[in-house]
A tleap script that builds the chain and sets N, CA, C and O, in Angstrom:
source leaprc.protein.ff14SB
mol = sequence {
  NMET ASP TYR PHE TRP SER ILE VAL GLY ALA
  ILE ILE GLY VAL ILE ILE PHE TRP VAL VAL
  PRO ILE TRP LEU GLY ILE ARG ILE ALA HIE
  LYS ARG ASN ARG SER ALA LEU TRP MET TRP
  PHE GLY VAL HIE PRO LEU GLY GLY TRP ILE
  THR TYR ALA VAL LEU ALA CYS LEU PRO THR
  LEU LYS ASN CYS PRO GLN CYS ALA GLU LYS
  VAL LYS GLU ASN ALA LYS VAL CYS HIE PHE
  CYS GLN HIE PRO PHE ASP CALA
}
set mol.1.N position { 13.893 9.658 36.344 }
set mol.1.CA position { 13.072 10.489 35.599 }
set mol.1.C position { 13.405 10.581 33.774 }
set mol.1.O position { 12.567 10.620 32.873 }
set mol.2.N position { 14.710 10.594 33.680 }
set mol.2.CA position { 15.101 10.855 32.618 }
set mol.2.C position { 15.140 9.183 31.821 }
set mol.2.O position { 15.247 9.049 30.602 }
set mol.3.N position { 15.046 8.195 32.652 }
set mol.3.CA position { 14.825 6.810 32.012 }
set mol.3.C position { 13.686 6.808 31.375 }
set mol.3.O position { 13.566 6.503 30.188 }
set mol.4.N position { 12.638 7.204 32.239 }
set mol.4.CA position { 10.981 7.360 31.693 }
set mol.4.C position { 10.653 8.062 30.453 }
set mol.4.O position { 9.740 7.621 29.756 }
set mol.5.N position { 11.396 9.266 30.051 }
set mol.5.CA position { 11.327 9.989 29.059 }
set mol.5.C position { 12.046 9.360 27.671 }
set mol.5.O position { 11.728 9.720 26.537 }
set mol.6.N position { 13.120 8.308 27.987 }
set mol.6.CA position { 13.819 7.782 27.218 }
set mol.6.C position { 13.137 6.705 26.444 }
set mol.6.O position { 13.235 6.415 25.252 }
set mol.7.N position { 12.350 6.127 27.497 }
set mol.7.CA position { 11.579 4.932 27.100 }
set mol.7.C position { 10.424 5.660 26.243 }
set mol.7.O position { 10.274 5.160 25.128 }
set mol.8.N position { 9.709 6.579 26.501 }
set mol.8.CA position { 8.659 7.334 25.577 }
set mol.8.C position { 9.404 7.669 24.538 }
set mol.8.O position { 8.749 7.527 23.506 }
set mol.9.N position { 10.407 8.024 24.357 }
set mol.9.CA position { 11.285 8.648 23.173 }
set mol.9.C position { 11.102 7.708 22.379 }
set mol.9.O position { 10.486 7.897 21.330 }
set mol.10.N position { 11.606 6.489 22.723 }
set mol.10.CA position { 11.912 5.275 21.881 }
set mol.10.C position { 10.495 4.749 21.108 }
set mol.10.O position { 10.313 4.571 19.903 }
set mol.11.N position { 9.547 4.565 22.259 }
set mol.11.CA position { 8.044 4.475 21.854 }
set mol.11.C position { 7.757 5.221 20.523 }
set mol.11.O position { 7.403 4.725 19.453 }
set mol.12.N position { 7.985 6.520 20.824 }
set mol.12.CA position { 7.144 7.420 19.594 }
set mol.12.C position { 8.238 7.307 18.570 }
set mol.12.O position { 7.803 7.556 17.445 }
set mol.13.N position { 9.395 7.040 18.592 }
set mol.13.CA position { 10.191 6.704 17.374 }
set mol.13.C position { 9.766 5.557 16.779 }
set mol.13.O position { 9.625 5.570 15.557 }
set mol.14.N position { 9.522 4.518 17.428 }
set mol.14.CA position { 9.134 3.464 16.946 }
set mol.14.C position { 7.977 3.768 16.223 }
set mol.14.O position { 8.010 3.511 15.020 }
set mol.15.N position { 6.727 4.371 16.801 }
set mol.15.CA position { 5.323 4.625 16.052 }
set mol.15.C position { 5.859 5.470 14.714 }
set mol.15.O position { 5.483 5.198 13.574 }
set mol.16.N position { 6.754 6.490 15.023 }
set mol.16.CA position { 7.258 7.209 13.827 }
set mol.16.C position { 7.872 6.478 12.693 }
set mol.16.O position { 7.421 6.750 11.580 }
set mol.17.N position { 8.683 5.724 12.764 }
set mol.17.CA position { 9.592 5.133 11.860 }
set mol.17.C position { 9.166 3.960 11.689 }
set mol.17.O position { 9.585 3.423 10.663 }
set mol.18.N position { 8.349 3.245 12.447 }
set mol.18.CA position { 7.881 1.883 11.929 }
set mol.18.C position { 6.550 1.631 11.559 }
set mol.18.O position { 6.200 1.095 10.508 }
set mol.19.N position { 5.720 2.090 12.581 }
set mol.19.CA position { 4.108 1.924 12.371 }
set mol.19.C position { 3.315 2.836 11.453 }
set mol.19.O position { 2.265 2.458 10.935 }
set mol.20.N position { 3.803 3.976 11.268 }
set mol.20.CA position { 3.429 5.310 10.491 }
set mol.20.C position { 3.622 4.628 8.944 }
set mol.20.O position { 2.536 4.567 8.366 }
set mol.21.N position { 4.701 4.129 8.184 }
set mol.21.CA position { 4.694 3.844 7.132 }
set mol.21.C position { 3.828 2.603 6.762 }
set mol.21.O position { 3.393 2.538 5.612 }
set mol.22.N position { 3.546 1.608 7.659 }
set mol.22.CA position { 2.844 0.855 7.260 }
set mol.22.C position { 1.637 1.069 7.112 }
set mol.22.O position { 0.951 0.544 6.235 }
set mol.23.N position { 1.103 2.139 8.245 }
set mol.23.CA position { -0.162 2.368 8.026 }
set mol.23.C position { -0.507 3.031 6.946 }
set mol.23.O position { -1.510 2.660 6.337 }
set mol.24.N position { 0.265 4.172 6.475 }
set mol.24.CA position { 0.456 4.922 5.223 }
set mol.24.C position { 0.100 3.963 4.072 }
set mol.24.O position { -0.868 3.912 3.313 }
set mol.25.N position { 1.257 3.194 4.211 }
set mol.25.CA position { 1.031 2.168 2.816 }
set mol.25.C position { -0.205 1.065 2.955 }
set mol.25.O position { -0.124 0.243 2.041 }
set mol.26.N position { -1.052 0.880 3.626 }
set mol.26.CA position { -2.193 0.078 3.623 }
set mol.26.C position { -3.308 1.026 3.408 }
set mol.26.O position { -4.371 0.530 3.034 }
set mol.27.N position { -3.246 2.302 3.580 }
set mol.27.CA position { -4.088 3.225 3.174 }
set mol.27.C position { -4.076 3.609 1.611 }
set mol.27.O position { -5.122 3.685 0.965 }
set mol.28.N position { -2.969 3.814 1.129 }
set mol.28.CA position { -2.702 4.009 -0.285 }
set mol.28.C position { -3.296 2.801 -0.808 }
set mol.28.O position { -4.308 2.889 -1.504 }
set mol.29.N position { -2.719 1.569 -0.522 }
set mol.29.CA position { -2.928 0.250 -1.292 }
set mol.29.C position { -4.602 0.025 -1.611 }
set mol.29.O position { -5.137 -0.412 -2.631 }
set mol.30.N position { -5.078 0.398 -0.605 }
set mol.30.CA position { -6.718 0.360 -0.671 }
set mol.30.C position { -7.154 1.028 -1.514 }
set mol.30.O position { -7.944 0.539 -2.322 }
set mol.31.N position { -6.707 2.574 -1.594 }
set mol.31.CA position { -6.856 3.634 -2.528 }
set mol.31.C position { -6.925 2.985 -3.877 }
set mol.31.O position { -7.865 2.840 -4.658 }
set mol.32.N position { -5.450 2.577 -3.940 }
set mol.32.CA position { -5.420 2.298 -5.552 }
set mol.32.C position { -5.803 0.900 -5.840 }
set mol.32.O position { -5.362 0.305 -6.823 }
set mol.33.N position { -6.738 0.293 -4.867 }
set mol.33.CA position { -6.994 -1.193 -5.360 }
set mol.33.C position { -6.001 -2.114 -5.264 }
set mol.33.O position { -6.030 -3.018 -6.098 }
set mol.34.N position { -5.135 -2.114 -4.463 }
set mol.34.CA position { -3.677 -2.867 -4.398 }
set mol.34.C position { -4.012 -3.725 -3.468 }
set mol.34.O position { -5.044 -3.476 -2.845 }
set mol.35.N position { -3.269 -4.909 -3.140 }
set mol.35.CA position { -3.365 -5.896 -2.008 }
set mol.35.C position { -2.419 -4.937 -0.970 }
set mol.35.O position { -1.372 -4.371 -1.283 }
set mol.36.N position { -3.018 -4.920 0.215 }
set mol.36.CA position { -2.362 -4.472 1.541 }
set mol.36.C position { -1.094 -5.501 1.932 }
set mol.36.O position { -0.150 -5.236 2.677 }
set mol.37.N position { -1.295 -6.487 1.364 }
set mol.37.CA position { -0.258 -7.681 1.877 }
set mol.37.C position { 1.102 -7.291 1.447 }
set mol.37.O position { 2.022 -7.959 1.919 }
set mol.38.N position { 1.380 -6.375 0.677 }
set mol.38.CA position { 2.888 -5.917 0.272 }
set mol.38.C position { 3.205 -4.963 1.541 }
set mol.38.O position { 4.250 -4.313 1.517 }
set mol.39.N position { 2.416 -4.872 2.537 }
set mol.39.CA position { 3.105 -4.031 3.819 }
set mol.39.C position { 3.738 -4.980 4.732 }
set mol.39.O position { 4.238 -4.684 5.816 }
set mol.40.N position { 3.675 -6.192 4.189 }
set mol.40.CA position { 4.291 -7.258 5.194 }
set mol.40.C position { 5.867 -7.070 5.226 }
set mol.40.O position { 6.596 -7.522 6.109 }
set mol.41.N position { 6.343 -6.218 3.953 }
set mol.41.CA position { 7.559 -5.819 4.064 }
set mol.41.C position { 8.350 -4.960 5.083 }
set mol.41.O position { 9.522 -4.830 5.438 }
set mol.42.N position { 6.974 -4.370 5.422 }
set mol.42.CA position { 7.259 -3.311 6.737 }
set mol.42.C position { 7.803 -4.041 8.024 }
set mol.42.O position { 8.015 -3.408 9.058 }
set mol.43.N position { 8.018 -5.389 7.923 }
set mol.43.CA position { 8.746 -6.102 9.309 }
set mol.43.C position { 9.909 -5.210 9.445 }
set mol.43.O position { 10.149 -4.504 10.425 }
set mol.44.N position { 10.580 -5.304 8.413 }
set mol.44.CA position { 12.050 -4.604 8.615 }
set mol.44.C position { 11.420 -2.828 8.701 }
set mol.44.O position { 10.596 -2.383 7.902 }
set mol.45.N position { 11.969 -2.114 9.724 }
set mol.45.CA position { 11.715 -0.466 9.693 }
set mol.45.C position { 11.663 0.102 8.050 }
set mol.45.O position { 10.742 0.797 7.623 }
set mol.46.N position { 12.967 -0.390 7.148 }
set mol.46.CA position { 13.486 0.345 6.068 }
set mol.46.C position { 12.251 -0.160 5.251 }
set mol.46.O position { 11.511 0.713 4.796 }
set mol.47.N position { 12.012 -1.189 5.064 }
set mol.47.CA position { 11.149 -1.764 4.165 }
set mol.47.C position { 9.594 -1.211 4.081 }
set mol.47.O position { 9.032 -1.275 2.988 }
set mol.48.N position { 9.039 -0.783 4.984 }
set mol.48.CA position { 8.123 -0.235 5.260 }
set mol.48.C position { 8.041 0.952 4.353 }
set mol.48.O position { 7.265 1.092 3.408 }
set mol.49.N position { 8.969 1.798 4.784 }
set mol.49.CA position { 9.016 3.224 3.758 }
set mol.49.C position { 9.437 2.907 2.234 }
set mol.49.O position { 9.192 3.727 1.349 }
set mol.50.N position { 10.041 1.756 1.980 }
set mol.50.CA position { 10.299 1.231 0.878 }
set mol.50.C position { 9.067 1.197 -0.200 }
set mol.50.O position { 8.899 1.715 -1.305 }
set mol.51.N position { 8.237 0.292 0.692 }
set mol.51.CA position { 7.306 -0.438 -0.220 }
set mol.51.C position { 6.203 0.665 0.242 }
set mol.51.O position { 5.305 0.529 -0.589 }
set mol.52.N position { 5.911 1.444 0.935 }
set mol.52.CA position { 5.155 2.621 0.693 }
set mol.52.C position { 5.237 3.540 -0.104 }
set mol.52.O position { 4.331 4.367 -0.208 }
set mol.53.N position { 6.536 3.589 -0.957 }
set mol.53.CA position { 6.997 4.526 -2.083 }
set mol.53.C position { 6.668 3.633 -3.508 }
set mol.53.O position { 6.414 4.122 -4.609 }
set mol.54.N position { 6.743 2.236 -3.173 }
set mol.54.CA position { 6.849 1.682 -4.378 }
set mol.54.C position { 5.047 1.648 -4.578 }
set mol.54.O position { 4.579 1.567 -5.714 }
set mol.55.N position { 4.262 1.711 -3.515 }
set mol.55.CA position { 2.819 1.579 -3.821 }
set mol.55.C position { 2.232 2.934 -4.446 }
set mol.55.O position { 1.410 3.037 -5.356 }
set mol.56.N position { 2.994 4.140 -3.576 }
set mol.56.CA position { 2.610 5.502 -4.458 }
set mol.56.C position { 2.962 5.919 -5.567 }
set mol.56.O position { 2.527 6.960 -6.059 }
set mol.57.N position { 4.124 4.866 -6.319 }
set mol.57.CA position { 4.116 5.277 -7.673 }
set mol.57.C position { 3.326 4.256 -8.452 }
set mol.57.O position { 3.325 4.497 -9.660 }
set mol.58.N position { 2.626 3.141 -8.076 }
set mol.58.CA position { 1.956 2.429 -8.995 }
set mol.58.C position { 0.458 2.899 -9.587 }
set mol.58.O position { -0.116 3.758 -8.918 }
set mol.59.N position { -0.072 2.512 -10.528 }
set mol.59.CA position { -1.021 3.367 -10.995 }
set mol.59.C position { -2.325 2.356 -10.304 }
set mol.59.O position { -2.287 1.197 -9.889 }
set mol.60.N position { -3.194 3.117 -10.370 }
set mol.60.CA position { -4.655 2.420 -9.906 }
set mol.60.C position { -5.212 1.329 -10.653 }
set mol.60.O position { -5.220 1.155 -11.872 }
set mol.61.N position { -5.677 0.623 -9.728 }
set mol.61.CA position { -6.495 -0.503 -10.521 }
set mol.61.C position { -8.063 -0.905 -10.761 }
set mol.61.O position { -8.777 -0.362 -9.918 }
set mol.62.N position { -8.555 -1.461 -11.398 }
set mol.62.CA position { -10.057 -1.482 -11.487 }
set mol.62.C position { -10.559 -3.202 -11.504 }
set mol.62.O position { -9.746 -4.063 -11.839 }
set mol.63.N position { -11.421 -3.418 -11.263 }
set mol.63.CA position { -12.014 -4.917 -11.133 }
set mol.63.C position { -12.869 -5.063 -12.664 }
set mol.63.O position { -13.845 -4.335 -12.848 }
set mol.64.N position { -12.550 -5.779 -13.442 }
set mol.64.CA position { -13.490 -6.161 -14.568 }
set mol.64.C position { -14.662 -6.917 -14.295 }
set mol.64.O position { -14.541 -8.048 -13.825 }
set mol.65.N position { -15.772 -6.438 -14.530 }
set mol.65.CA position { -16.871 -6.866 -14.415 }
set mol.65.C position { -17.267 -8.258 -14.912 }
set mol.65.O position { -18.147 -8.888 -14.326 }
set mol.66.N position { -16.772 -8.640 -15.747 }
set mol.66.CA position { -17.114 -9.866 -16.168 }
set mol.66.C position { -16.323 -11.118 -15.687 }
set mol.66.O position { -16.864 -12.223 -15.635 }
set mol.67.N position { -15.131 -10.925 -15.364 }
set mol.67.CA position { -14.247 -12.178 -14.669 }
set mol.67.C position { -13.654 -11.792 -13.592 }
set mol.67.O position { -12.896 -12.627 -13.099 }
set mol.68.N position { -13.785 -10.409 -12.858 }
set mol.68.CA position { -13.451 -9.728 -11.420 }
set mol.68.C position { -11.844 -10.042 -11.536 }
set mol.68.O position { -11.309 -10.461 -10.510 }
set mol.69.N position { -11.147 -9.896 -12.545 }
set mol.69.CA position { -9.484 -9.509 -12.534 }
set mol.69.C position { -9.194 -8.249 -12.274 }
set mol.69.O position { -9.984 -7.386 -12.656 }
set mol.70.N position { -8.112 -7.917 -11.635 }
set mol.70.CA position { -7.767 -6.446 -11.617 }
set mol.70.C position { -6.973 -6.031 -12.617 }
set mol.70.O position { -5.928 -6.660 -12.781 }
set mol.71.N position { -7.215 -5.111 -13.338 }
set mol.71.CA position { -6.223 -4.349 -14.723 }
set mol.71.C position { -6.587 -2.807 -14.431 }
set mol.71.O position { -7.371 -2.236 -13.672 }
set mol.72.N position { -5.607 -2.390 -15.434 }
set mol.72.CA position { -5.224 -0.833 -15.088 }
set mol.72.C position { -6.434 -0.048 -15.143 }
set mol.72.O position { -7.447 -0.544 -15.637 }
set mol.73.N position { -6.429 1.152 -14.676 }
set mol.73.CA position { -7.552 1.965 -14.434 }
set mol.73.C position { -8.142 2.320 -16.035 }
set mol.73.O position { -9.299 2.243 -16.446 }
set mol.74.N position { -7.024 2.691 -16.688 }
set mol.74.CA position { -7.406 3.295 -18.022 }
set mol.74.C position { -7.531 2.164 -18.874 }
set mol.74.O position { -7.367 2.545 -20.033 }
set mol.75.N position { -7.753 0.914 -18.815 }
set mol.75.CA position { -7.687 -0.141 -19.794 }
set mol.75.C position { -9.059 0.167 -20.553 }
set mol.75.O position { -9.936 0.890 -20.080 }
set mol.76.N position { -9.139 -0.537 -21.916 }
set mol.76.CA position { -9.996 -0.399 -23.053 }
set mol.76.C position { -10.745 -1.652 -23.039 }
set mol.76.O position { -11.975 -1.720 -23.040 }
set mol.77.N position { -9.738 -2.886 -23.025 }
set mol.77.CA position { -10.141 -3.955 -22.849 }
set mol.77.C position { -9.627 -5.131 -21.857 }
set mol.77.O position { -8.469 -5.515 -22.019 }
set mol.78.N position { -10.258 -5.609 -21.041 }
set mol.78.CA position { -10.064 -6.786 -19.976 }
set mol.78.C position { -8.623 -7.640 -21.076 }
set mol.78.O position { -8.806 -7.960 -22.251 }
set mol.79.N position { -7.401 -7.833 -20.381 }
set mol.79.CA position { -6.502 -8.644 -20.935 }
set mol.79.C position { -6.499 -10.170 -20.392 }
set mol.79.O position { -5.554 -10.936 -20.578 }
set mol.80.N position { -7.672 -10.504 -19.702 }
set mol.80.CA position { -7.667 -11.732 -19.385 }
set mol.80.C position { -8.692 -12.362 -20.028 }
set mol.80.O position { -8.570 -13.452 -20.586 }
set mol.81.N position { -9.937 -11.569 -19.961 }
set mol.81.CA position { -11.373 -11.995 -20.759 }
set mol.81.C position { -12.013 -11.380 -22.149 }
set mol.81.O position { -13.027 -11.620 -22.804 }
set mol.82.N position { -10.935 -10.490 -22.261 }
set mol.82.CA position { -11.120 -9.672 -23.705 }
set mol.82.C position { -12.655 -8.867 -23.386 }
set mol.82.O position { -13.407 -8.624 -24.330 }
set mol.83.N position { -12.951 -8.563 -22.249 }
set mol.83.CA position { -14.232 -7.975 -22.240 }
set mol.83.C position { -14.157 -6.253 -22.180 }
set mol.83.O position { -13.678 -5.698 -21.192 }
set mol.84.N position { -14.590 -5.619 -23.141 }
set mol.84.CA position { -14.250 -4.145 -23.436 }
set mol.84.C position { -15.159 -3.230 -22.332 }
set mol.84.O position { -16.256 -3.489 -21.837 }
set mol.85.N position { -14.531 -2.402 -22.198 }
set mol.85.CA position { -14.811 -1.311 -21.018 }
set mol.85.C position { -15.455 -0.253 -21.724 }
set mol.85.O position { -14.952 0.077 -22.798 }
set mol.86.N position { -16.709 0.477 -21.230 }
set mol.86.CA position { -17.260 1.621 -21.890 }
set mol.86.C position { -16.195 2.711 -21.775 }
set mol.86.O position { -15.530 2.904 -20.757 }
set mol.87.N position { -16.093 3.416 -22.928 }
set mol.87.CA position { -15.287 4.929 -22.961 }
set mol.87.C position { -15.594 5.817 -22.225 }
set mol.87.O position { -14.996 6.892 -22.273 }
savepdb mol mol.pdb
quit
């Protein structure tokens, strides 16, 4: 029976330390309009936590209505097409 609980503990450990940062990173990437593909660094267990921390520190992006490129949320002019944003 101890063998069973050690396997259950290992599965719970994998979920907490490997799957959770990937899930959190994908959520924050979508919230900040960033690519969720950065979470491929989560293939390595420590990489998921590092990538999540980096994504949490990056500023939110918005899409330019003219050229559809991503620019910083507080940009006044698109640096790709020079389209001015409303104040």
